[in-house]
Backbone as CSV, one residue per row, in Angstrom:
resi,resn,N_x,N_y,N_z,CA_x,CA_y,CA_z,C_x,C_y,C_z
1,MET,0.829,-1.200,0.000,0.000,0.000,0.000,0.868,1.257,0.000
2,GLU,1.888,1.230,0.856,2.802,2.374,0.940,3.534,2.581,-0.380
3,LYS,3.879,1.448,-1.030,4.582,1.522,-2.305,3.682,2.140,-3.368
4,ARG,2.381,1.755,-3.362,1.454,2.285,-4.356,1.265,3.793,-4.147
5,ARG,1.180,4.241,-2.867,1.013,5.660,-2.574,2.241,6.443,-3.031
6,LEU,3.419,5.858,-2.858,4.656,6.504,-3.277,4.697,6.672,-4.790
7,ILE,4.289,5.619,-5.511,4.254,5.700,-6.983,3.259,6.760,-7.435
8,TRP,2.076,6.805,-6.778,1.048,7.792,-7.153,1.555,9.210,-6.911
9,SER,2.226,9.418,-5.758,2.765,10.747,-5.436,3.815,11.159,-6.455
10,PHE,4.677,10.210,-6.811,5.715,10.492,-7.790,5.096,10.860,-9.140
11,SER,4.043,10.130,-9.544,3.362,10.406,-10.814,2.718,11.782,-10.793
12,ALA,2.126,12.138,-9.637,1.480,13.446,-9.518,2.510,14.559,-9.668
13,TYR,3.674,14.377,-9.014,4.734,15.377,-9.148,5.211,15.488,-10.589
14,MET,5.330,14.359,-11.260,5.743,14.359,-12.672,4.745,15.123,-13.521
15,LEU,3.444,14.887,-13.280,2.403,15.541,-14.053,2.444,17.057,-13.829
16,VAL,2.584,17.476,-12.559,2.676,18.905,-12.250,3.905,19.516,-12.928
17,GLY,5.018,18.773,-12.893,6.247,19.249,-13.532,6.072,19.449,-15.024
18,LEU,5.426,18.488,-15.678,5.193,18.598,-17.120,4.294,19.786,-17.454
19,VAL,3.242,19.985,-16.648,2.336,21.125,-16.864,3.092,22.440,-16.711
20,MET,3.925,22.538,-15.667,4.697,23.767,-15.442,5.664,24.027,-16.585
21,ALA,6.322,22.959,-17.060,7.255,23.102,-18.183,6.521,23.599,-19.409
22,GLY,5.312,23.071,-19.630,4.516,23.511,-20.767,4.139,24.971,-20.663
23,LEU,3.793,25.416,-19.435,3.431,26.818,-19.237,4.623,27.730,-19.482
24,VAL,5.792,27.319,-18.994,6.995,28.119,-19.200,7.304,28.232,-20.681
25,THR,7.209,27.117,-21.391,7.473,27.134,-22.832,6.478,28.019,-23.545
26,PHE,5.196,27.915,-23.173,4.145,28.711,-23.813,4.379,30.198,-23.549
27,THR,4.738,30.526,-22.301,4.997,31.919,-21.947,6.196,32.454,-22.719
28,SER,7.237,31.648,-22.833,8.418,32.078,-23.562,8.090,32.367,-25.015
29,CYS,7.272,31.532,-25.627,6.892,31.758,-27.025,6.129,33.062,-27.162
30,ASN,5.230,33.324,-26.203,4.470,34.565,-26.265,5.365,35.776,-26.109
31,ASP,6.395,35.685,-25.219,7.325,36.789,-25.042,8.050,37.081,-26.341
32,ASP,8.443,36.028,-27.060,9.126,36.209,-28.334,8.211,36.889,-29.348
33,ASP,6.926,36.508,-29.336,5.989,37.081,-30.294,5.763,38.562,-30.039
34,ASP,5.913,39.002,-28.765,5.669,40.399,-28.428,6.804,41.313,-28.877
35,GLU,7.998,40.766,-29.104,9.131,41.585,-29.508,8.932,42.110,-30.920
36,GLU,9.285,43.409,-31.115,9.165,43.998,-32.437,10.261,43.441,-33.338
37,PRO,9.925,43.121,-34.595,10.950,42.631,-35.511,11.959,43.725,-35.840
38,GLU,13.224,43.334,-35.968,14.255,44.309,-36.298,14.086,44.799,-37.726
39,ALA,14.386,46.088,-37.943,14.275,46.653,-39.285,15.299,45.998,-40.208
40,THR,14.924,45.799,-41.453,15.833,45.191,-42.427,16.324,46.197,-43.452
41,THR,15.774,47.412,-43.428,16.213,48.454,-44.359,15.897,49.823,-43.776
42,LEU,16.646,50.820,-44.232,16.425,52.200,-43.801,15.569,52.961,-44.806
43,ALA,15.084,52.294,-45.837,14.299,52.955,-46.881,13.123,53.709,-46.272
44,GLY,12.823,54.879,-46.843,11.708,55.680,-46.366,11.921,57.150,-46.668
45,VAL,10.990,57.970,-46.227,11.065,59.425,-46.408,11.416,60.044,-45.058
46,TYR,12.502,60.833,-45.040,13.001,61.386,-43.786,13.249,62.889,-43.893
47,ARG,13.021,63.558,-42.784,13.348,64.974,-42.659,14.491,65.108,-41.670
48,MET,15.493,65.967,-41.992,16.566,66.202,-41.035,15.996,67.003,-39.868
49,THR,16.099,66.471,-38.668,15.502,67.127,-37.506,16.540,67.673,-36.528
50,GLU,17.798,67.278,-36.674,18.829,67.847,-35.800,20.206,67.618,-36.377
51,ALA,21.051,68.627,-36.235,22.467,68.517,-36.614,23.281,69.299,-35.592
52,ILE,24.198,68.612,-34.925,25.057,69.228,-33.906,26.511,69.099,-34.376
53,THR,27.210,70.218,-34.468,28.580,70.188,-34.987,29.515,69.419,-34.060
54,THR,30.422,68.680,-34.672,31.498,68.023,-33.914,32.848,68.654,-34.255
55,THR,32.830,69.646,-35.147,34.024,70.432,-35.461,33.619,71.905,-35.477
56,ASP,34.596,72.787,-35.344,34.322,74.228,-35.384,34.102,74.689,-36.822
57,ILE,33.268,75.707,-36.998,33.168,76.412,-38.270,33.955,77.710,-38.105
58,VAL,34.927,77.927,-38.981,35.858,79.045,-38.822,35.807,79.973,-40.029
59,ASP,36.389,81.162,-39.856,36.504,82.079,-40.991,37.857,81.875,-41.661
60,VAL,38.185,82.728,-42.635,39.424,82.531,-43.395,40.672,82.733,-42.536
61,GLU,40.521,83.373,-41.388,41.663,83.575,-40.488,41.677,82.532,-39.368
62,ASP,40.857,81.474,-39.545,40.772,80.375,-38.581,40.206,80.799,-37.226
63,SER,39.504,81.914,-37.181,38.805,82.292,-35.958,37.505,81.503,-35.881
64,VAL,37.201,80.959,-34.712,36.004,80.143,-34.539,34.758,81.026,-34.552
65,ILE,33.869,80.758,-35.508,32.619,81.509,-35.619,31.473,80.715,-35.009
66,ILE,31.427,79.406,-35.338,30.428,78.519,-34.747,31.193,77.359,-34.108
67,PRO,31.182,77.264,-32.776,31.981,76.231,-32.106,31.361,74.842,-32.204
68,SER,32.194,73.850,-31.997,31.728,72.467,-31.921,30.670,72.351,-30.829
69,GLY,29.635,71.553,-31.080,28.551,71.396,-30.118,27.371,72.306,-30.380
70,SER,27.450,73.089,-31.460,26.356,74.006,-31.785,25.277,73.316,-32.606
71,ASN,24.041,73.747,-32.403,22.924,73.248,-33.200,22.895,74.019,-34.514
72,VAL,23.187,73.313,-35.608,23.243,73.951,-36.932,22.284,73.246,-37.897
73,THR,21.140,72.840,-37.390,20.204,72.064,-38.200,19.823,72.790,-39.480
74,ALA,19.447,74.062,-39.356,19.008,74.823,-40.533,20.145,74.988,-41.534
75,ILE,21.353,75.284,-41.031,22.501,75.473,-41.925,22.843,74.167,-42.635
76,MET,22.918,73.080,-41.872,23.293,71.788,-42.437,22.253,71.309,-43.448
77,ALA,20.983,71.484,-43.114,19.929,71.081,-44.046,20.025,71.901,-45.331
78,GLY,20.350,73.178,-45.187,20.517,74.017,-46.377,21.694,73.581,-47.222
79,GLY,22.768,73.104,-46.548,23.939,72.647,-47.285,23.710,71.340,-48.003
80,ILE,23.023,70.401,-47.326,22.808,69.087,-47.924,21.643,69.098,-48.899
81,PHE,20.557,69.778,-48.517,19.336,69.738,-49.319,19.037,71.079,-49.982
82,GLY,20.097,71.795,-50.340,19.927,73.112,-50.950,19.174,73.075,-52.271
83,ALA,19.183,71.932,-52.967,18.502,71.821,-54.261,17.088,71.284,-54.127
84,SER,16.576,71.247,-52.906,15.203,70.779,-52.689,14.225,71.690,-53.430
85,PRO,13.140,71.138,-53.972,12.156,71.954,-54.693,11.243,72.766,-53.780
86,CYS,11.415,72.663,-52.466,10.502,73.317,-51.527,10.826,74.805,-51.366
87,ASP,9.790,75.618,-51.234,9.960,77.042,-50.937,10.351,77.223,-49.476
88,ASN,9.773,76.405,-48.606,10.070,76.463,-47.180,10.980,75.295,-46.819
89,PRO,12.223,75.561,-46.345,13.162,74.476,-46.017,12.608,73.469,-45.015
90,VAL,11.668,73.899,-44.174,11.074,73.000,-43.183,10.363,71.837,-43.851
91,ASN,9.885,72.046,-45.075,9.149,71.001,-45.796,10.056,70.049,-46.568
92,SER,11.366,70.311,-46.582,12.296,69.473,-47.350,12.498,68.124,-46.687
93,ALA,12.562,67.089,-47.511,12.805,65.732,-47.010,13.556,64.944,-48.070
94,VAL,14.148,63.852,-47.647,14.862,62.966,-48.564,14.093,61.655,-48.644
95,ASP,13.852,61.222,-49.866,13.129,59.973,-50.106,14.134,58.917,-50.546
96,MET,14.389,57.951,-49.669,15.283,56.838,-49.998,14.402,55.687,-50.460
97,ALA,14.245,55.581,-51.774,13.345,54.579,-52.340,13.943,53.183,-52.196
98,GLU,13.067,52.176,-52.188,13.524,50.801,-51.996,14.394,50.303,-53.138
99,ASP,14.302,50.936,-54.318,15.137,50.519,-55.453,16.523,51.165,-55.424
100,GLY,16.835,51.912,-54.354,18.159,52.521,-54.224,18.265,53.919,-54.788
101,LYS,17.189,54.445,-55.368,17.213,55.808,-55.888,16.922,56.804,-54.767
102,LEU,17.465,58.007,-54.955,17.365,59.047,-53.940,16.687,60.277,-54.538
103,TYR,15.727,60.822,-53.800,15.007,62.006,-54.274,14.914,63.034,-53.155
104,PHE,14.944,64.325,-53.539,14.593,65.391,-52.619,13.121,65.701,-52.868
105,VAL,12.320,65.660,-51.827,10.876,65.855,-51.959,10.394,66.893,-50.952
106,CYS,9.137,67.310,-51.153,8.505,68.255,-50.243,7.410,67.558,-49.458
107,THR,7.234,67.988,-48.228,6.185,67.438,-47.373,5.212,68.557,-47.014
108,GLY,4.196,68.203,-46.263,3.254,69.212,-45.784,2.514,69.901,-46.904
109,SER,2.435,71.233,-46.821,1.649,72.014,-47.776,2.239,72.008,-49.182
110,GLU,3.516,71.595,-49.314,4.157,71.594,-50.627,4.329,70.189,-51.196
111,SER,3.620,69.222,-50.619,3.814,67.822,-51.006,3.390,67.520,-52.440
112,ASP,2.686,68.440,-53.074,2.245,68.197,-54.453,3.326,68.514,-55.478
113,LYS,4.452,69.072,-55.030,5.530,69.418,-55.973,6.292,68.169,-56.400
114,ASN,6.817,68.215,-57.623,7.599,67.087,-58.140,8.933,67.005,-57.396
115,GLY,9.331,65.783,-57.057,10.606,65.576,-56.399,11.766,65.767,-57.363
116,VAL,12.958,65.930,-56.816,14.172,66.113,-57.609,15.020,64.855,-57.513
117,ASP,15.451,64.325,-58.663,16.355,63.174,-58.686,17.686,63.612,-58.093
118,ALA,18.031,63.076,-56.921,19.225,63.531,-56.204,20.381,62.546,-56.283
119,GLY,20.167,61.363,-56.891,21.241,60.386,-56.996,20.806,59.015,-56.503
120,SER,21.589,58.447,-55.599,21.282,57.102,-55.097,21.695,56.997,-53.630
121,TRP,21.283,55.894,-53.005,21.651,55.663,-51.616,21.904,54.177,-51.413
122,SER,22.654,53.859,-50.363,22.910,52.457,-50.029,23.119,52.349,-48.526
123,GLU,22.998,51.124,-48.024,23.177,50.857,-46.606,24.034,49.613,-46.441
124,SER,24.769,49.545,-45.344,25.549,48.345,-45.068,24.612,47.239,-44.613
125,SER,25.081,46.002,-44.668,24.223,44.862,-44.333,23.724,44.904,-42.886
126,ASP,24.508,45.518,-41.999,24.085,45.614,-40.597,23.432,46.963,-40.278
127,LEU,23.169,47.758,-41.327,22.504,49.067,-41.224,23.293,50.083,-40.402
128,SER,24.597,49.857,-40.203,25.390,50.784,-39.393,25.958,51.947,-40.208
129,THR,25.921,51.829,-41.530,26.418,52.886,-42.405,25.390,53.193,-43.480
130,LEU,25.127,54.475,-43.671,24.195,54.947,-44.693,24.957,55.876,-45.615
131,THR,24.913,55.606,-46.917,25.648,56.414,-47.888,24.686,57.076,-48.861
132,LEU,24.743,58.408,-48.925,23.949,59.185,-49.879,24.891,59.671,-50.974
133,THR,24.719,59.155,-52.180,25.550,59.569,-53.307,24.790,60.642,-54.073
134,LEU,25.089,61.898,-53.753,24.383,63.036,-54.339,24.974,63.363,-55.708
135,ASN,24.106,63.517,-56.702,24.598,63.762,-58.064,24.934,65.246,-58.296
136,GLN,25.464,65.542,-59.493,25.900,66.900,-59.794,24.742,67.880,-59.949
137,THR,23.532,67.359,-60.097,22.369,68.245,-60.196,22.114,68.946,-58.867
138,VAL,22.279,68.218,-57.773,21.996,68.807,-56.454,23.247,69.346,-55.759
139,VAL,24.425,68.826,-56.122,25.681,69.353,-55.581,26.640,69.575,-56.746
140,PRO,26.471,70.704,-57.469,27.360,70.962,-58.609,28.767,71.310,-58.128
141,PRO,29.806,71.086,-58.929,29.698,70.582,-60.310,29.889,69.066,-60.440
142,THR,30.334,68.408,-59.349,30.687,66.980,-59.487,29.870,66.039,-58.608
143,GLY,28.991,66.577,-57.763,28.280,65.726,-56.818,29.090,65.542,-55.547
144,PHE,28.537,64.756,-54.622,29.215,64.538,-53.347,28.687,63.269,-52.704
145,VAL,29.600,62.501,-52.102,29.201,61.284,-51.387,29.183,61.589,-49.897
146,LEU,27.997,61.515,-49.305,27.831,61.774,-47.877,27.711,60.441,-47.161
147,SER,28.691,60.136,-46.327,28.700,58.873,-45.593,28.304,59.129,-44.146
148,ILE,27.246,58.465,-43.699,26.766,58.592,-42.325,27.144,57.317,-41.588
149,GLU,27.979,57.449,-40.565,28.508,56.304,-39.822,27.787,56.163,-38.475
150,ASN,28.054,55.032,-37.817,27.501,54.769,-36.480,25.984,54.947,-36.457
151,VAL,25.335,54.465,-37.509,23.889,54.653,-37.640,23.138,53.782,-36.647
152,SER,22.126,54.373,-36.029,21.203,53.610,-35.201,19.786,54.008,-35.585
153,LEU,18.912,53.023,-35.625,17.510,53.255,-35.964,16.667,52.934,-34.744
154,THR,16.009,53.943,-34.205,15.139,53.769,-33.045,13.741,54.233,-33.427
155,GLY,12.853,53.275,-33.620,11.515,53.632,-34.074,11.575,54.278,-35.442
156,ALA,11.186,55.547,-35.522,11.179,56.269,-36.800,12.350,57.232,-36.925
157,VAL,13.351,57.109,-36.037,14.458,58.068,-35.996,15.787,57.398,-36.331
158,ILE,16.508,58.004,-37.288,17.865,57.572,-37.628,18.843,58.567,-37.023
159,ASN,19.818,58.059,-36.262,20.898,58.891,-35.735,22.212,58.397,-36.323
160,GLY,23.165,59.307,-36.497,24.466,58.917,-37.012,25.431,60.090,-36.969
161,THR,26.659,59.845,-37.433,27.674,60.894,-37.468,28.238,61.026,-38.877
162,ILE,28.600,62.251,-39.224,29.275,62.497,-40.493,30.601,63.177,-40.189
163,SER,31.644,62.746,-40.895,32.963,63.311,-40.621,33.175,64.613,-41.358
164,GLY,32.459,64.823,-42.450,32.638,66.071,-43.175,31.589,66.283,-44.247
165,VAL,30.921,67.413,-44.180,29.964,67.796,-45.218,30.398,69.174,-45.715
166,PRO,30.419,69.403,-47.036,30.891,70.699,-47.544,29.928,71.833,-47.215
167,MET,30.479,72.924,-46.718,29.699,74.119,-46.406,30.289,75.293,-47.195
168,PRO,29.734,75.612,-48.366,30.275,76.705,-49.182,30.166,78.048,-48.457
169,ASN,31.110,78.953,-48.747,31.071,80.267,-48.100,29.820,81.042,-48.498
170,THR,29.285,80.762,-49.680,28.062,81.450,-50.110,26.889,81.078,-49.205
171,LEU,26.863,79.810,-48.768,25.802,79.364,-47.871,25.979,79.974,-46.489
172,LEU,27.205,79.911,-45.949,27.452,80.454,-44.612,27.263,81.970,-44.596
173,GLY,27.644,82.629,-45.694,27.503,84.083,-45.777,26.062,84.538,-45.880
174,ALA,25.158,83.602,-46.197,23.738,83.942,-46.304,23.021,83.875,-44.963
175,ILE,23.739,83.428,-43.922,23.134,83.331,-42.589,23.073,84.724,-41.969
176,PRO,21.901,85.132,-41.469,21.793,86.455,-40.844,22.856,86.662,-39.770
177,GLY,23.565,87.773,-39.879,24.633,88.081,-38.936,26.006,87.666,-39.423
178,PHE,26.060,86.811,-40.451,27.340,86.345,-40.978,27.656,86.941,-42.359
179,GLU,26.855,87.914,-42.782,27.011,88.435,-44.151,28.397,89.036,-44.414
180,ASP,29.006,89.625,-43.407,30.288,90.317,-43.600,31.495,89.479,-43.204
181,ILE,31.265,88.216,-42.883,32.377,87.346,-42.486,32.923,86.627,-43.708
182,ASN,34.238,86.590,-43.822,34.878,85.886,-44.939,35.197,84.453,-44.521
183,PHE,34.458,83.521,-45.120,34.673,82.101,-44.849,35.557,81.501,-45.944
184,PRO,36.209,80.371,-45.648,36.895,79.640,-46.726,35.901,79.287,-47.827
185,ILE,36.407,79.124,-49.045,35.523,78.824,-50.183,34.665,77.606,-49.872
186,ILE,35.290,76.550,-49.367,34.578,75.339,-48.935,35.221,74.866,-47.642
187,GLN,34.446,74.522,-46.677,35.018,73.879,-45.502,34.175,72.669,-45.144
188,LEU,34.847,71.641,-44.668,34.163,70.411,-44.278,33.838,70.469,-42.796
189,VAL,32.599,70.202,-42.486,32.130,70.285,-41.105,31.619,68.919,-40.669
190,GLY,32.068,68.450,-39.503,31.578,67.197,-38.939,30.370,67.456,-38.065
191,ALA,29.499,66.453,-37.962,28.289,66.649,-37.158,27.660,65.322,-36.755
192,GLU,26.908,65.385,-35.674,25.994,64.304,-35.309,24.635,64.713,-35.856
193,ILE,24.011,63.822,-36.630,22.760,64.210,-37.263,21.638,63.242,-36.923
194,GLU,20.421,63.750,-37.088,19.235,62.971,-36.800,18.219,63.183,-37.920
195,PHE,17.690,62.086,-38.441,16.616,62.126,-39.428,15.382,61.468,-38.814
196,THR,14.226,62.050,-39.040,12.984,61.476,-38.537,12.065,61.144,-39.705
197,ALA,11.534,59.918,-39.697,10.683,59.472,-40.796,9.407,60.309,-40.872
198,VAL,8.987,60.571,-42.109,7.744,61.302,-42.346,6.653,60.283,-42.664
199,PRO,5.602,60.224,-41.849,4.553,59.227,-42.109,3.798,59.539,-43.391
200,GLU,3.389,58.477,-44.087,2.615,58.679,-45.306,1.149,58.932,-44.953
201,PRO,0.389,59.710,-45.772,0.908,60.503,-46.885,1.650,61.722,-46.338
202,PHE,2.812,62.015,-46.936,3.620,63.111,-46.393,3.366,64.405,-47.121
């Protein structure tokens, strides 16, 4: 009798153990299902929302005019997207199409305007590098390759760093308060930049 009770108790413990194991497995599967899938591409329409200098902007005498750490979003957007068809720079965005083509487009109230063929774009397999190959139409006379390193994608926001983007003196001289400053013809400025996706319809 004692032996039979021992076997029954052992069987009951085994059954409880199996049920618990099943619950743990089921819970684990559900936890996996709740995780958001990782992005496989950076393709989309983005607006530059922040640019912070990592190098100084200087005049022809190497005097610092805009120090490293400054917010130069408007200046940087004007330098990169100066050929945008938008009347208002705030509406400018870059369309990285899934076929690898790159366009400058308008959002908001100017979204009905035709986009400008700006060249092409590519991404590394691990999405850590984004390359914008701007053609001579948008960056005359030869175009420019803008490489964005240390890329991270968080939700709808791309963050990264650029080691150098050309800032012509004509662009810097057009900034209110800088009209009388003599800048180098071209200077390369490093920055940490942020792009935010524009939801469709944009």
